[in-house]
C-alpha positions in Angstrom: 0.2 0.1 -0.1 1.3 3.4 -0.8 1.9 6.1 1.9 -0.8 8.8 0.2 -3.4 6.0 0.9 -2.1 5.0 4.2 -2.3 8.8 5.3 -6.1 8.9 4.3 -7.2 8.7 8.0 -9.2 5.9 9.5 -10.7 4.6 6.0 -6.9 5.1 4.8 -6.0 2.8 7.4 -8.8 0.2 6.7 -8.0 0.4 2.9 -4.4 -0.5 3.8 -5.3 -3.3 5.9 -8.0 -5.0 4.0 -7.4 -8.3 1.9 -8.4 -6.8 -1.5 -7.6 -10.1 -3.3 -10.7 -11.5 -1.7 -12.8 -8.4 -3.4 -13.9 -7.9 -7.0 -11.2 -5.3 -7.1 -8.3 -7.8 -6.6 -4.9 -7.2 -5.0 -4.0 -3.6 -4.5 -1.0 -4.0 -6.7 -3.1 -4.5 -9.8 -5.1 -1.5 -9.0 -5.0 0.9 -12.1 -3.4 4.2 -11.7 -6.9 6.0 -12.3 -8.2 3.9 -9.3 -5.2 4.5 -6.9 -5.3 8.2 -7.7 -8.8 8.9 -7.3 -8.9 7.1 -4.0 -6.0 9.2 -2.8 -7.6 12.4 -3.6 -11.1 11.1 -2.0 -9.3 10.1 1.2 -7.8 13.3 1.7 -10.8 15.3 1.0 -13.1 16.7 4.1 -16.2 16.5 1.6 -18.5 13.4 1.8 -17.4 11.1 -1.0 -18.2 7.5 -1.8 -17.0 6.1 -5.2 -18.5 3.0 -7.0 -15.8 1.3 -9.1 -16.4 -1.3 -12.1 -19.4 -2.9 -13.4 -20.0 -4.3 -9.9 -20.1 -0.9 -8.4 -17.6 -1.6 -5.5 -17.9 0.9 -2.6 -15.0 3.0 -1.7 -15.6 5.9 0.6 -13.7 8.3 2.9 -14.0 9.3 6.5 -16.6 12.2 6.1 -18.9 9.7 4.2 -18.7 6.8 6.7 -21.3 8.3 9.2 -24.0 8.7 6.5 -24.3 5.1 6.0 -24.4 4.1 9.8 -24.3 0.6 10.6 -23.4 -0.4 7.1 -19.8 0.8 7.8 -17.2 -0.8 7.5 -19.2 -4.0 6.0 -19.7 -1.9 2.7 -16.0 -1.2 2.1 -14.9 -3.1 -0.9 -18.0 -4.8 -1.5 -20.4 -4.3 -4.3 -23.1 -1.8 -3.7 -26.0 -4.2 -4.4 -25.1 -6.2 -1.1 -25.4 -3.2 1.4 -27.4 -0.7 -0.5 -30.1 -3.4 -1.3 -33.2 -1.4 0.1 -32.5 1.4 -2.4 -30.8 -0.3 -5.3 -33.9 0.3 -7.5 -33.3 4.0 -6.8 -29.6 4.1 -6.9 -28.6 1.7 -9.7 -30.4 3.9 -12.4 -28.3 6.8 -11.1 -25.1 5.0 -11.3 -25.9 3.5 -14.6 -26.5 6.8 -16.2 -23.2 8.1 -15.2 -21.2 5.1 -16.0 -23.0 4.5 -19.6 -23.2 8.3 -20.7 -20.3 9.8 -18.8 -22.6 12.6 -17.8 -22.8 14.0 -14.3 -25.9 13.5 -12.4 -26.7 16.5 -10.0 -29.7 17.0 -7.4 -30.3 19.0 -4.6 -32.3 17.8 -1.6 -32.8 14.3 -3.1 -34.6 11.8 -1.2 -33.3 8.3 -0.5 -35.0 5.4 1.4 -32.2 3.8 3.4 -31.8 1.5 6.6 -28.7 2.6 7.8 -29.5 2.4 11.8 -31.8 -0.8 11.7 -34.8 0.8 10.9 -36.1 2.6 7.6 -36.1 6.2 7.0 -36.0 8.6 4.3 -32.9 10.9 4.0 -31.9 13.7 1.9 -28.6 14.6 0.2 -27.3 17.2 -2.4 -25.5 14.9 -4.9 -23.2 15.2 -7.6 -22.3 11.8 -9.5 -19.8 12.3 -11.8 -17.6 9.7 -14.1 -14.1 8.5 -13.4 -12.1 7.7 -16.5 -9.8 4.6 -16.7 -6.6 4.5 -19.0 -8.5 3.6 -22.0 -10.8 6.8 -21.5 -13.8 4.4 -20.6 -15.9 5.1 -17.5 -14.5 3.0 -14.9 -16.2 4.3 -11.6 -18.5 6.9 -10.4 -17.4 9.3 -8.1 -20.3 10.6 -5.8 -19.9 13.8 -3.8 -22.6 14.2 -1.4 -23.7 16.4 1.2 -26.5 15.4 3.9 -29.5 17.9 4.0 -32.0 15.6 6.0 -32.1 17.8 9.1 -32.5 20.9 7.2 -34.9 19.5 4.8 -37.0 18.0 7.7 -37.0 21.3 9.5 -38.3 23.0 6.4 -41.0 20.4 6.0 -42.0 20.9 9.7 -42.1 24.8 9.0 -44.1 24.3 5.9 -46.5 21.7 7.6 -46.9 24.3 10.7 -47.3 27.3 8.2 -50.1 24.9 6.3 -51.8 24.1 9.7 -51.9 27.5 10.7 -53.3 28.8 7.6 -55.9 25.9 7.7 -56.8 26.9 11.1 -56.9 30.5 10.6 -59.0 30.2 7.4 -61.5 28.0 9.1 -61.7 30.2 12.2 -64.7 32.3 12.9 -62.5 35.2 13.1 -60.2 37.1 10.7 -56.6 36.3 11.3 -53.6 38.1 10.0 -49.8 37.8 10.4 -47.3 40.9 9.8 -43.6 41.2 9.3 -41.0 43.0 11.5 -41.6 46.1 9.2 -45.3 46.3 9.8 -46.4 45.0 6.4 -49.1 42.4 6.2 -47.8 39.2 5.0 -50.9 37.0 5.6 -54.8 37.4 5.9 -57.2 34.6 6.4 -59.9 34.0 3.7 -62.6 35.4 6.1 -61.0 38.8 5.7 -61.4 38.8 2.0 -65.0 37.5 2.1 -65.8 40.1 4.9 -64.2 43.2 3.2 -64.4 42.2 -0.7 -60.6 43.0 -0.8 -58.4 40.7 -3.1 -54.9 39.5 -1.9 -53.1 41.9 -4.1 -55.3 44.8 -2.6 -54.7 43.9 1.0 -51.0 42.8 0.8 -48.6 45.1 2.9 -50.5 48.1 4.0 -53.1 47.8 1.5 -55.6 46.5 4.2 -55.8 50.2 5.5 -58.0 50.8 2.5 -60.9 48.8 4.1 -60.7 51.0 7.4 -63.1 53.8 7.9 -61.4 57.0 6.4 -62.0 58.9 9.8 -60.5 55.7 11.6 -57.4 55.2 9.5 -55.0 57.6 11.0 -55.7 56.3 14.7 -55.5 52.6 13.8 -52.2 53.2 12.1 -50.9 55.3 15.2 -51.7 52.5 17.4 -50.1 49.7 14.8 -47.0 51.5 14.2 -46.6 52.3 17.7 -46.8 48.6 18.9 -44.4 47.6 15.9 -41.9 50.0 17.2 -42.3 48.9 20.8 -42.9 45.0 20.1 -45.9 45.1 22.6 -49.2 43.4 22.3 -52.2 45.7 21.3 -55.9 45.8 21.2 -58.1 48.4 19.4 -61.6 49.1 17.9 -62.5 50.5 14.7 -64.7 50.5 11.5 -64.2 48.1 8.6 -65.8 48.2 5.4 -67.7 45.1 4.3 -68.0 43.6 1.0 -71.5 45.3 0.5 -70.3 49.0 1.2 -71.3 49.2 4.7 -69.3 49.4 7.8 -69.0 47.2 10.7 -67.4 47.9 14.0 -64.7 45.3 14.6 -62.0 44.7 17.6 -58.4 44.0 16.4 -55.9 42.3 18.9 -52.3 41.1 18.3 -49.3 39.5 20.1 -45.8 39.9 19.1 -44.1 37.1 17.2 -40.5 36.2 18.1 -37.7 33.9 16.7 -35.7 31.5 18.8 -33.4 34.1 19.8 -36.1 36.5 20.8 -36.0 38.7 18.0 -38.9 40.4 16.9 -40.6 39.1 13.7 -43.9 40.8 13.5 -47.4 40.3 15.0 -50.2 37.3 14.8 -53.7 38.9 15.4 -57.3 38.7 15.0 -60.2 41.0 13.7 -63.6 40.1 15.3 -66.9 41.6 14.0 -68.4 43.0 17.0 -71.4 45.1 15.2 -74.0 43.0 16.6 -72.8 43.2 20.3 -72.2 47.0 19.8 -75.7 47.6 18.6 -77.0 45.3 21.3 -75.0 47.4 23.9 -76.0 50.7 22.2 -79.8 49.5 22.6 -79.3 48.3 26.1 -78.0 51.7 27.0 -80.9 53.5 25.3 -83.2 51.0 27.1 -81.5 51.7 30.4 -81.4 55.3 30.0 -85.4 55.4 29.2 -86.0 53.0 32.2 -83.8 55.6 34.2 -85.8 58.4 32.9 -89.2 56.9 33.6 -88.1 55.5 36.9 -87.0 59.1 38.0 -90.0 60.7 36.6 -92.7 59.2 38.8 -93.4 59.8 42.4 -92.9 56.5 43.9 -89.7 55.2 45.0 -88.7 52.3 42.5 -86.2 49.6 43.2 -84.9 46.3 41.7 -83.1 43.1 42.8 -81.2 40.2 41.3 -83.1 36.8 41.3 -81.7 35.9 44.8 -83.1 39.2 46.1 -79.7 41.2 46.2 -81.0 44.8 46.0 -78.9 46.6 43.3 -80.9 49.5 41.9 -82.9 52.4 43.5 -84.2 55.4 41.6 -83.9 59.1 42.6 -87.0 59.2 44.7 -85.6 56.6 47.0 -82.5 58.8 47.8 -84.4 62.1 48.2 -86.9 60.4 50.4 -84.3 58.5 52.7 -81.5 60.9 52.4 -79.0 58.1 52.6 -75.6 57.9 50.5 -75.9 56.2 47.2 -75.0 52.5 47.3 -75.5 52.3 51.2 -78.7 50.4 51.0 -77.6 47.9 48.3 -77.7 44.3 49.1 -79.3 43.8 52.6 -78.4 47.4 53.7 -82.0 48.8 52.7 -83.5 46.9 55.8 -81.4 49.4 57.9 -83.7 52.2 57.1 -86.8 50.2 58.2 -88.4 50.8 61.6 -86.8 48.5 64.2 -90.2 46.9 64.9 -91.0 46.2 61.2 -87.7 44.6 60.3 -88.5 41.1 61.2 -91.8 41.1 59.6 -90.5 42.7 56.3 -87.7 40.2 56.1 -90.1 37.3 56.6 -92.5 38.4 54.0 -89.7 39.1 51.4 -88.1 35.8 52.0 -91.5 34.1 51.6 -91.7 35.8 48.1 -88.2 34.9 47.1 -88.8 31.2 47.9 -92.4 30.8 46.4 -92.3 33.6 43.6 -95.4 35.2 44.9 -95.8 39.0 44.6 -94.2 41.0 47.6 -96.9 43.3 49.3 -96.4 45.0 52.9 -96.8 48.1 54.6 -94.0 49.2 57.0 -92.6 52.3 58.4 -89.6 53.7 56.6 -87.0 56.5 58.0 -87.5 59.8 56.1 -84.4 62.0 55.6 -86.0 64.3 58.5 -85.3 61.4 60.9 -89.1 60.5 61.4 -90.6 57.2 60.1 -93.3 57.5 57.7 -95.6 54.5 56.5 -95.0 53.2 53.0 -96.6 50.6 50.8 -94.0 48.1 49.5 -94.9 46.0 46.3 -92.9 43.8 44.2 -93.4 41.5 41.1 -91.0 38.7 39.7 -90.0 39.1 36.2 -89.7 35.5 34.4 -88.3 34.2 31.2 -90.1 32.1 28.7 -89.5 29.0 30.8 -90.9 30.5 33.9 -87.5 31.3 35.7 -87.3 34.5 37.8 -84.8 37.0 36.2 -85.4 40.0 38.3 -87.7 41.4 40.9 -88.9 45.0 40.4 -90.7 46.9 43.2 -92.0 50.1 44.6 -92.3 52.1 47.8 -95.1 54.5 47.9 -95.7 57.0 50.9 -99.1 56.4 52.4 -98.5 58.3 55.7 -101.5 60.5 54.4 -103.5 57.5 54.1 -102.7 56.1 57.4 -103.3 59.3 59.1 -106.8 59.3 57.4 -107.4 55.8 58.6 -106.9 57.0 62.1 -109.1 60.1 61.4 -111.6 58.1 59.9 -112.1 55.9 63.1 -113.1 59.2 64.6 -115.3 61.0 62.0 -116.1 58.9 58.9 -118.6 61.1 57.5 -116.4 64.3 57.8 -113.4 62.8 56.1 -114.9 60.6 53.5 -114.5 63.0 50.8 -110.9 63.7 51.7 -110.1 60.0 52.0 -111.6 59.4 48.5 -109.4 62.1 46.9 -106.3 60.7 48.3 -106.9 57.2 47.5 -107.4 58.2 44.0 -104.1 59.9 44.0 -102.5 56.6 45.5 -104.4 54.6 43.0 -103.0 56.7 40.2 -99.5 56.4 41.6 -99.6 52.7 41.8 -101.0 52.5 38.2 -98.1 54.6 37.1 -95.9 51.9 38.8 -97.8 49.0 37.1 -97.3 50.6 33.8 -93.6 51.0 34.3 -93.3 47.4 35.2 -95.0 46.2 32.1 -92.6 48.4 29.9 -89.8 46.0 30.5 -91.5 43.2 28.9 -93.0 45.7 26.2 -89.5 47.0 25.4 -88.6 43.4 24.1 -90.8 43.7 21.2 -88.8 44.8 18.1 -89.1 45.6 14.6 -92.4 44.5 12.7 -93.8 42.7 15.7 -93.8 46.0 17.6 -95.1 48.1 14.6 -98.0 45.9 14.0 -99.0 45.2 17.7 -98.7 48.8 18.6 -101.0 49.7 15.6 -103.5 47.0 16.8 -103.4 48.2 20.4 -104.2 51.6 19.2 -107.4 50.6 17.6 -108.2 48.7 20.8 -107.3 51.5 23.2 -108.7 54.4 21.1 -112.0 52.4 20.6 -112.4 51.4 24.6 -111.6 55.1 25.4 -114.0 56.5 23.2 -116.7 53.8 24.4 -115.9 54.9 28.0 -116.3 58.7 27.2 -119.6 57.8 25.4 -120.9 55.5 28.0 -119.9 58.1 30.9 -122.1 60.9 29.1 -125.0 58.4 28.6 -124.5 58.0 24.7 -125.4 54.6 23.6 -124.6 54.8 20.1 -121.2 52.9 20.8 -121.4 49.8 18.6 -118.7 51.1 16.1 -116.3 51.3 19.0 -117.1 47.8 20.4 -116.6 46.5 16.8 -113.3 48.4 16.4 -111.9 47.3 19.9 -112.9 43.5 18.9 -111.3 44.0 15.3 -108.1 45.1 16.9 -107.9 42.4 19.5 -108.9 39.7 16.8 -106.1 41.1 14.4 -103.4 41.0 17.4 -104.5 37.3 18.0 -104.3 36.7 14.2 -100.7 38.1 14.3 -99.6 35.8 17.2 -100.9 32.9 15.3 -99.0 34.0 12.1 -95.7 34.3 14.3 -96.3 30.9 15.5 -97.1 29.4 12.1 -93.9 31.0 10.6 -91.6 29.9 13.5 -93.3 26.5 13.0 -94.4 26.3 16.8 -98.2 26.3 16.0 -100.0 23.0 17.5 -101.1 21.2 14.2 -104.2 18.7 14.3 -103.2 16.7 11.3 -105.7 14.2 9.4 -105.7 12.3 6.4 -106.9 14.8 3.6 -107.7 14.3 -0.2 -106.3 17.7 -1.6 -108.6 18.0 -4.7 -111.6 17.4 -2.6 -110.3 20.1 0.0 -109.6 22.7 -2.8 -113.0 21.9 -4.4 -114.7 22.7 -1.2 -113.2 26.0 -1.2 -114.7 27.1 -4.2 -117.6 29.3 -2.9 -115.2 30.7 -0.2 -112.7 31.9 -2.7 -115.5 33.3 -5.0 -116.5 35.5 -2.0 -113.2 36.3 -0.7 -111.7 37.3 -4.2 -114.7 39.1 -5.8 -116.3 39.3 -9.4 -113.2 40.8 -11.2 -111.1 37.5 -10.3 -112.0 34.4 -12.4 -111.2 31.2 -10.4 -110.2 27.9 -12.0 -109.5 24.7 -10.2 -107.6 22.2 -12.1 -107.5 18.7 -10.4 -105.6 15.6 -11.4 -106.9 12.2 -11.5 -105.4 9.6 -9.1 -104.2 12.4 -6.6 -102.4 10.9 -3.7 -103.6 11.7 0.0 -101.6 13.8 2.4 -101.4 14.0 6.1 -102.0 17.8 7.1 -104.1 19.9 9.3 -107.1 20.7 7.3 -108.1 23.9 8.6 -104.3 25.2 8.3 -104.1 23.9 4.5 -107.3 25.7 3.8 -106.0 28.8 5.4 -102.7 28.6 3.5 -104.5 28.4 0.3 -106.9 31.1 1.0 -103.5 33.3 2.0 -102.1 32.7 -1.4 -105.4 33.4 -3.3 -105.8 36.8 -1.2 -102.3 37.5 -2.1 -102.8 36.9 -5.7 -106.1 38.9 -5.7 -104.1 42.1 -4.4 -101.6 41.2 -7.4 -104.6 41.9 -9.8 -106.0 45.1 -9.1 -108.0 45.2 -12.6 -108.9 41.7 -12.2 -107.7 38.5 -13.8 -107.4 34.7 -13.4 -106.7 32.8 -10.5 -105.7 29.1 -11.0 -105.5 26.4 -8.2 -103.9 23.1 -9.5 -103.2 19.9 -7.9 -100.9 17.2 -9.1 -98.8 14.4 -8.0 -94.9 15.1 -8.0 -91.8 13.2 -7.5 -88.7 14.8 -6.1 -85.6 13.2 -7.0 -81.9 13.5 -5.7 -81.2 16.4 -7.6 -84.4 18.3 -6.7 -84.3 17.1 -3.1 -81.1 19.4 -2.8 -82.6 22.4 -4.6 -86.1 22.1 -2.6 -84.5 21.1 0.7 -86.7 18.1 0.8 -86.0 14.3 1.2 -86.3 12.5 -2.3 -89.9 10.9 -2.5 -93.4 11.3 -3.6 -95.2 14.5 -2.8 -98.6 16.3 -3.8 -98.3 19.7 -5.3 -100.9 22.3 -4.9 -100.1 25.3 -7.0 -101.7 28.8 -6.8 -101.2 31.0 -10.0 -102.3 34.4 -11.0 -102.1 36.8 -14.0 -101.1 39.8 -12.1 -98.0 42.1 -11.7 -95.5 39.3 -10.9 -92.4 39.9 -8.6 -88.6 40.9 -9.5 -86.2 38.2 -8.3 -85.1 40.4 -5.5 -88.7 40.5 -4.3 -89.6 36.8 -4.6 -86.1 35.9 -2.8 -87.6 37.8 0.2 -91.1 36.9 -0.1 -91.3 34.5 2.7 -89.5 36.7 5.2 -91.6 37.9 8.1 -92.9 41.5 7.7 -91.8 42.0 4.6 -94.3 43.3 2.2 -94.5 45.5 -0.8 -98.2 46.7 0.1 -99.0 50.1 1.1 -98.7 51.1 4.8 -101.9 49.6 6.5 -102.5 47.0 3.5 -100.6 43.9 4.8 -98.7 42.7 7.8 -96.0 41.2 5.9 -96.8 37.9 7.5 -99.3 36.1 5.3 -96.5 34.2 2.9 -94.6 33.7 6.0 -97.3 31.8 7.8 -98.0 29.6 4.6 -94.1 28.8 4.6 -94.0 28.1 8.1 -97.0 25.8 8.2 -95.7 23.8 5.1 -92.3 23.3 6.6 -93.7 22.5 9.9 -95.9 19.8 7.8 -92.8 18.4 6.2 -92.9 20.1 3.0 -91.8 23.2 1.2 -92.7 26.2 -0.7 -91.1 27.3 -4.1 -92.0 30.8 -6.0 -92.1 31.4 -9.7 -92.7 34.8 -10.9 -92.1 37.1 -13.8 -92.6 40.9 -13.7 -95.7 41.7 -15.8 -96.7 38.1 -16.2 -97.8 36.8 -12.9 -96.7 34.6 -10.1 -97.2 30.9 -9.2 -96.6 29.4 -5.6 -96.2 25.9 -5.4 -96.7 23.9 -2.0 -95.1 20.4 -2.0 -96.5 18.3 0.8 -95.5 14.6 1.6 -97.7 11.8 0.2 -99.7 9.9 3.1 -98.9 6.1 2.6 -101.5 4.5 5.1 -104.7 3.1 4.5 -106.8 5.6 6.6 -109.5 7.4 4.8 -109.4 11.0 4.1 -111.5 13.3 6.4 -114.2 15.4 4.6 -113.1 19.1 4.2 -113.3 21.3 7.4 -116.7 23.0 8.0 -117.1 25.8 10.5 -120.6 25.4 12.2 -123.1 28.1 12.5 -124.8 29.5 15.4 -123.8 29.4 19.0 -124.3 25.9 20.7 -126.0 26.1 24.2 -125.3 23.9 27.2 -127.6 22.4 30.0 -127.3 22.8 33.8 -126.7 19.1 34.4 -123.5 19.4 32.3 -121.0 20.4 34.9 -117.7 22.1 33.7 -114.6 22.4 35.9 -112.6 25.6 34.8 -109.0 25.4 36.1 -107.0 28.7 34.9 -104.2 30.3 37.1 -105.2 33.8 35.5 -107.8 35.2 37.5 -109.2 37.5 34.5 -109.2 34.5 32.0 -110.7 32.3 34.5 -113.4 34.9 35.5 -114.2 35.3 31.6 -114.4 31.6 30.9 -116.6 30.9 33.6 -119.1 33.7 33.0 -119.4 32.9 29.4 -120.1 29.1 30.1 -122.5 30.0 32.5 -124.1 32.3 30.0 -124.2 29.2 27.7 -126.2 27.3 30.1 -123.7 25.1 31.7 -123.2 24.5 35.5 -119.5 25.8 36.1 -117.1 25.2 39.1 -113.8 26.9 39.0 -110.1 26.3 40.4 -107.2 28.8 40.3 -104.5 25.8 40.0 -104.1 22.0 39.7 -104.3 21.2 43.3 -107.6 23.0 43.6 -108.9 21.6 40.7 -107.9 18.1 41.7 -109.6 18.5 45.1 -113.0 19.5 43.6 -112.7 16.3 41.2 -112.1 14.0 44.2 -115.2 15.4 45.8 -117.7 16.0 42.9 -118.4 14.4 39.4 -117.8 16.6 36.6 -118.7 16.4 32.9 -115.9 18.1 31.4 -112.4 19.4 32.4 -111.5 22.5 31.0 -107.9 23.5 31.9 -105.0 25.5 31.3 -101.9 23.8 30.0 -99.1 25.9 31.6 -99.6 26.6 35.4 -97.5 26.8 38.4 -97.1 23.5 40.2 -99.1 20.9 38.7 -99.4 21.5 34.8 -102.8 21.0 33.2 -101.8 17.6 31.6 -100.7 16.4 34.9 -104.0 17.3 36.1 -105.9 15.7 33.5 -104.1 12.6 33.7 -104.8 12.2 37.4 -108.6 13.3 36.9 -109.1 10.6 34.2 -107.8 8.1 36.7 -110.3 9.3 39.3 -113.4 9.7 36.9 -112.8 7.4 34.0 -114.2 8.7 30.7 -114.0 12.3 31.8 -113.7 14.5 28.9 -110.9 17.0 28.7 -110.4 20.4 26.8 -107.2 22.0 26.9 -106.5 25.8 26.6 -102.9 27.7 26.2 -101.4 30.7 24.4 -98.4 28.8 23.6 -97.0 25.3 24.6 -94.0 23.5 23.4 -94.3 20.1 24.6 -97.1 19.4 27.1 -99.8 18.3 24.8 -97.9 19.1 21.3 -94.8 17.0 20.3 -92.8 17.8 17.2 -95.7 20.4 16.5 -98.4 18.2 16.5 -101.2 17.6 19.2 -101.0 14.3 20.7 -103.6 11.8 19.7 -107.1 12.3 21.1 -106.0 15.5 22.5 -108.5 18.5 22.3 -107.1 21.9 22.4 -108.7 25.5 22.1 -105.9 28.0 21.8 -106.1 31.5 23.4 -107.4 33.9 22.8 -110.8 32.6 22.1 -114.1 34.2 21.4 -117.5 33.3 23.1 -118.6 31.5 19.7 -115.3 29.5 19.6 -115.5 28.4 23.2 -119.2 27.5 22.6 -118.6 25.4 19.7 -115.4 23.5 21.0 -117.0 22.8 24.4 -120.3 21.2 22.8 -118.1 19.2 20.2 -116.1 17.8 22.9 -119.0 16.8 24.8 -120.7 15.5 21.9 -117.8 13.4 20.7 -117.7 15.5 17.3 -114.5 16.0 15.5 -114.4 19.6 15.2 -111.1 20.9 13.9 -109.7 24.2 14.7 
């Protein structure tokens, strides 16, 4: 072995000591000059080099390369490459063959190789340069491979790219807008929600282009905040107005935290932008509502206070502090009892705790310390405010100075006749004050009405209030020509009740009483009704189909939906025209299923078409929205089509609008086919007249509302029935245990025992007892999935005398009277 090779480090020593006669290369003395020279150069190099010599690609490499093959060293030295690189030979051999057969160099950056160098499979990466080594005959004798392992760098870059991909995926799916800036402040990334929200493109928003979407009045301020934070490298949060894609502006809140590299150097910010417009509007409305409440509470004479559900006092109006003279806040919590007369404190606490435990109204007279130091008698009252599920959310109360009335009582005991007039005047003033308080307490609930509901209800209530007040004035002066005021009040009340039913229909919460219906018979039975409702200028045509399937729907609500569509069609034909009602079987396939938002299957189609003015695409798209109407003010509530849509959806179907300006409109209702064998019920008919009862027919009225109970009892008595009454389920059950009754007429939603629980128990006590429920709204007591429980009879509130008479008579007689 020559000295240059021997000086080639550890590999030089191994090569010198190896018995080359047992290798494909043969004894070292037979090595060609090219081989020995190349090996010498390779061993002296600090680069990672491996050389594959001859057609068997015998492996020779230097110290720098040895670590890259792990456990294969030193076994691979002097052996054909196929033996020790077998797992990647299908990949390596073509590279070596290319160089050996063509003499051309193969070069690649970060090339992957599959290798098992540490006893387990892994993918590694190398920068490679495979070049030819020529022998004495100028033929390629070997392949010199100069490599540089880049696995660590490549895997690191992969992790960075994967991390960035995950971040972008997360940011693009986040419900808020995300952004990333660089150290100079330029924006490098904005999530997809930013572009959808603002309408900007990536090119427009890049760097500092995003500022163009900020409201002009806010740009200087937000840039000052942003650039100051960029200089100080500190987190920040700010609010501003951001332009939406539709051109309007929404208030947003932007928060950001600094990004630092491994050395702690500032790289920029990562932040978010959250649309808070709805919250901002809600807070603004809340502030306005609070201001209105404060103005009302401070403008009346009684002292007003409010507590949390647990009774913690957290609000007193100005009258309280003026009366007591105590510093503000000192009577919060339990401090209010400190201004009570010592003899009244224990009693007031006991009554107040009872109200908190039971939810019953608070009512007490006690002595309250006046700012003068004297104690004066006051009347304390409070009512609980409850949410839709009956939970107490607040208590609102008043304290009214009644010292004059107390004094009057004492004087009255001595001289009743002399002071009667004065007491009457003072009592009237007190009642006026209490009336004002009751009105104020109602305003909290009234203030929750919004938009179209408030608008329509206020119009209807104006009619009722105006008519009643005019009725009161006329009756006071003896005028008996008041029927028009009575009619006006009743009309306003009926319209308000109708509005409630329409809202329930739109929200799919109305209790339905479905039955098997033959649609063509139902439509045909409406012919006279439609002719009367639409008038002579409208020609009505009904087109029925042979073999029409049956449907399972509420017959009355189906008639009502068709009538609604017909009246809308009439209004679209002011100069007359033709109204066509068509029934047909329809099949919705998988493609239409997605378009119609319905399961694929068989349906019955009821179409109402007119030759009227038609609708634009924009109006047609909003036609089913509640309170949306194109009619003049006072000509419609905007709930007719909403009611139809809600009923059809609640019945498992859908509605579609087809319209063209100047040519008319068609609205098609798709209702699921009924597959059962049950016969169809006849079309609903409203009976005429007011049926009466008999004294031997005993009706028990159970109603927790005193006024509703009083009206129901008096109405049933006027109809000839014998009537018993109870204010709750427990009282009603006591009566049922003692007396036989003919019919139980009970409210569904009551404190304690519900109407359903009462009825179930009552039927066990008196088998065969007939039950009629009533309610203003119930979700699941006698209605499940929007449908009345089988065999259940329900009279929705509010109801007229005629409706009460017919429903009670129908239940007693076992007649299937549909609502």
